[in-house]
N, C-alpha and C positions, 0 to 999 in steps of 0.2 A: 504493499498499501503504500502509495504517495502524496505527502500532506505538503500543501504549498498554505505560507499564508500571506493573504495580500493587502494592500491598505483599506480598501473598500471595496462594496459588492460591484462598481462598475469595473474595478480589475478583475475581479474573479469575470465577471460578464465576459468581458475583452478574451480571454485567456482561455474561457470554453469556446467562445467563436472560432477563435485562430484554431483551436482544435477540431470545431466541427468543419469549418472551410477546408483544411487541410485532409480531411477523410475523403470529403467531397470532390477534392482533386484527385485520389487515388480511386476513388471509389464513387463515382457520379449516382451511382442511383443505389447510396449506402440507405440504410433503414434506421433512423433517429427515435429514439426512445424520448420522448417530452415528459416534464412534470409539472403541473400548474400551481398556481399562487403567484403569490409575491416575488418573491425568490430568485426564478430562473427568470424574470423579465429581462433583467440588463443580458442575459445570455440572446434571446430573441430579437433584442433590439439593435447588438452590437451585429448579429449576422443578419440582420434584414438591412443594414448600413451596408456590408459591404456586399452583398446580392446588390442594392441598389448603386453603388458607386462602382461593381463592375468584378469585385476583385474576388469573386467565388463565383459561380455558374450553379444555383439549385434546382436546376427547372425539372431534373429526372429524380430529384431527392424522394425519399419518403419518410412519412413522420406516422409513430404508432404512438398511444394513449398508455401510460401505468395505469389508469384508474379511471372509475367513472362511479356516479352516484349511483341508487337503485329509486327508481320510482319518478322520478323528475320528467315533464312531459317531456315527450320530443320538441326542441327548438327550444327550452330553457336555457336563458341567458347565465347559468349559473353550472348547466349539468358542463361536468367537463369538456366533451364534444364540442359544444358553442365556443366554452373557451380555448381549446386548443385551436380552430380555426376562426377565430377572430386575433389570437397574438400571437398563431405560427403559423399557420399554412397562407391565410392573408397576406400578413407580411413578406412571406417571401418568397411569392408570386405562386403558389401550389396550387396543383388542383386537387378539388374534394377529392377526388379517384385518386391521390396520393398517400390520402389518409386511412388508419384503420384503427378501430378500439372497438371496446367489448360494449353490448346493448344493455344498458342500464335499463330498460322499458320493455325486456321480454316478458314474455308468462311465464317461461321456464330460463332462470337464470342460473341453475347449475347447466344446464344445454349453452346456456352463452358464455360461459367460464370455459367449457370445455371446447367451445369453437373461437375462442379468441384465442386460446393456448395451438391450438393445430395451425389457426392463421398465422400465428407469429411463425410457427415450425414451417412452413409450405411457403414462406416470403424469405428461407432465410437465415433466421434469423437477426436478431437485434442487433447492429454493427455499434453504435456507441447510445447508451442510457443512462440518460442525465435525472438526477436524482434531489429530493431535497429532506428536511428531515425534520420530525417532527420533536418537540421540548420532551418530549418522554422516548424518542429515540427511533420512533415508527419510520420506515421509507415505505414510501406508495400508501397503501393503509394498513398494512402488517403493523398491528396494533402490540404492543409487549405481549408475550410469550406466545406469539405466533410460530410455528413449526417454519426451522430453518431448510424446511424441505418443499414446502407447500406448493401448490400448484394457482394457478387465476382460479378465485374465487369469491364466494361471499362474503364481507366480514362486518359487524358491526362496528362501530364508531364508540370509542371510549368517551365520555361527559368531557374530558379535558380537549379531545380533537375539536367535537361538534363547538365548544367555546372558543380555538382557537380561529375555526372557518365561519363564526356567525358574522363574523366581518364582513365578508361578501354575500350576506345575506341579510344586510342593510341592519345588522348588528343583532337580528332577531334569531334565537340559537332555535327556538319549534320551530324555523323552517328550514334545520337544516336536518336532512335526512340519519334518519338511523344507521342505514346499511348502504354497501357500496359494494362494487367489483374490483379488486385490485388484483392486480401479478402478484402472482406468490413470491415469497422469496426465491425459493429454486427457481422459479421462472424467471426473475429478476437476475440472478447468477448466473443464468445465459447466456447474456450479453457479451461482446466479445469487450466491451470497454464502459467499466462503470465510472459516473462524474459524479460526487457527491457535491454541492455547492450549501454551503451554510453562512448566514449574515447573522450579525447581531449577539448581544451580549443574553438573550433567552435560550440560545441555541448553545453558551458553551459546555453546559455539563453534559448536553447528549453528543457535544462532537466529542469531548475528552471520553467520556462510557465506550463511543464506537471507536476511538482510533486505538486507546493506550489500557481499555480495561479488557476484562474477557471476552472470549464468544461465547452470547450467551442468549437465547431465546427472550428475556428481561430486556435486550436492548437490539432489538431488530436490524438496526444497520450493523452490528457488528459484525453479520457474517460477511462484510464487504471484506473483513481479513483472511476470508476463506478466497479470495480471487484473485485469479494470478495477474489482472489490470485493473486495480483500483485507482483512482485518484480522489482526494477530500480536497477543495479546497475552501477555506474559511478567510473571513475578513478578521482583523485584530479582533474585535467586540470579542467573535465565537472562536477563536483561539486562545482567550484569559485564562481558560481552566487546563489546558495543556501542558504537562511537566517538559516533555521533551519539544515547547516551542523551538527554543535556542537551535537543538539539531536539526530539526525539519528546515528554520532558515537559513544554515549553513549547506543543506544539501542541496538546495535548492540554488541556493547563489553559486554552486561546485557543480552544478549539472550539466552535462556535453550539449551543445545546441542541436547535435544530429539524433537526441535523443527522443526529443519531442515531448508531448502530454504524456 
C-alpha cells in the first residue's frame, strides 16, 4: 500500500486525475470505477478539465458505479446513477451507454446484485476503482463487520452513515434510504488498482485504522492492505493520526518518476 500525503483536496484530485489520464493513454477503453459524495469531486473536475483541454481523450472510457440506494424512484436526483451521470459522465463528454451500475429500483434486488457482479466480470473487470472512506471506516457501503470476501449485495446502512448522508437530502435523515446495493469487499478487491481519497480531520481516525491498524472487518477499508496495488491519498487534516506520516512523506518524495501512481 502506498500512502501519499497532499496539501489539500485539490492536490489529491489532480494526482488521481493524472493517474486516470495515464491509464486512458495506455488503455483508451479502461473501466473506471467511481465513487460518489463530496470527496471525489476534485478528481472529476480535474479530469474533466484535462478532457476539455485536449490532454486526454476519454471518448472510449467506461464508467461503473460502486453502489446505489435501494428504493429511490428512477431519475431521483440523489440516486447514485443520477449523481454519476451529472458529475462524471456528462462533464467527461461520455455517452450514457458507457455507464454501468446496479438497478436499485429492481423488484428482485438480490438478482440485480448478482447481475451487476456478472456484468463487471463480462466487461473485463475494473481497471481503477476510486474509493472514499466513511468516518467508521466503511468503503462503498460495506459497513463495519462486513465480510472481507463479500460480493455485490444489499446492505442496511448504519445510523451514522444515514446521518452523514442526510446533507444530500436537505438535511432530512428520514429521506435517506435504509438500504443500498454495494459492491462487496471481495468485488472491490478484484479491481486492478484501488485508489482511496480521504480529506478532512473527520476521516483521520478511519485513515489511521485503515493504513496502520490490523486487517479487520470492523474497519472494512483495512482490506486494502491485502491488495497488490492500493494507493491511499490523504490531505494534511486526514493524515493527522498517522504515526508513520514522516515515512510516508519521505518515500513519496523519493519515488522514481517512472513508477507512476
